[in-house]
C-alpha positions in Angstrom: -13.9 40.3 2.7 -12.4 42.3 -0.1 -12.4 45.5 2.0 -10.7 43.7 4.9 -8.1 42.0 2.6 -9.2 38.5 3.6 -9.1 35.8 1.0 -10.3 32.2 1.1 -7.6 29.6 1.2 -8.4 27.0 -1.6 -8.1 23.3 -0.8 -5.0 21.7 -2.4 -5.8 19.4 -5.3 -5.0 15.7 -5.0 -1.5 14.9 -6.2 -0.9 11.4 -7.6 2.5 10.1 -6.4 2.7 7.1 -8.7 3.7 7.6 -12.3 3.1 4.4 -14.3 3.8 6.1 -17.7 7.6 5.6 -17.9 10.1 3.5 -19.8 12.0 2.3 -16.7 12.3 -1.4 -16.1 9.6 -3.0 -13.9 10.6 -5.7 -11.4 9.1 -9.1 -12.1 6.5 -10.7 -9.8 8.6 -13.4 -8.1 5.7 -14.7 -6.0 4.1 -16.6 -8.9 7.3 -18.2 -10.1 6.2 -21.7 -9.2 8.3 -22.4 -6.2 7.5 -25.4 -3.9 7.0 -25.4 -0.1 7.5 -28.2 2.4 4.0 -27.8 3.9 0.7 -25.9 3.3 0.6 -22.5 4.8 4.4 -21.7 4.5 4.1 -18.5 2.5 3.7 -15.2 4.3 3.2 -11.9 2.4 3.2 -8.5 4.0 2.9 -4.8 3.5 3.7 -1.7 5.5 1.6 1.5 5.1 1.1 4.8 7.0 -2.1 6.6 7.8 -2.6 10.2 8.8 -4.7 10.7 11.8 -5.5 13.7 14.0 -2.8 12.4 16.4 -0.2 12.2 13.7 1.1 9.5 11.4 0.3 5.9 12.3 2.1 3.0 10.7 0.2 -0.2 9.7 2.0 -3.5 9.2 0.0 -6.4 7.8 1.3 -10.0 7.4 -1.0 -12.5 5.6 -0.7 -16.2 5.3 -1.1 -17.3 1.6 -3.1 -20.5 1.4 -2.3 -23.0 -1.3 -6.0 -23.1 -2.3 -5.8 -19.6 -3.7 -7.4 -17.7 -0.8 -6.0 -15.5 1.9 -6.5 -15.7 5.6 -5.0 -13.6 8.4 -1.9 -15.1 10.1 -2.6 -16.1 13.7 
């Protein structure tokens, strides 16, 4: 390989994108602020994420119904 001038391409190291060591203000968690709902099963929480696949980026959206008993179940 040396005679041919060919070199191995090293795999890139994992790069963390979240820096939790900062002095910036952090937003409060407003979900646990003790609000009241009119009926059970009225609180929906969600998240959006993206996943790299061989076909390109796929976007994943999840909506979950928060139960009053402390558990989670998938929204129908």
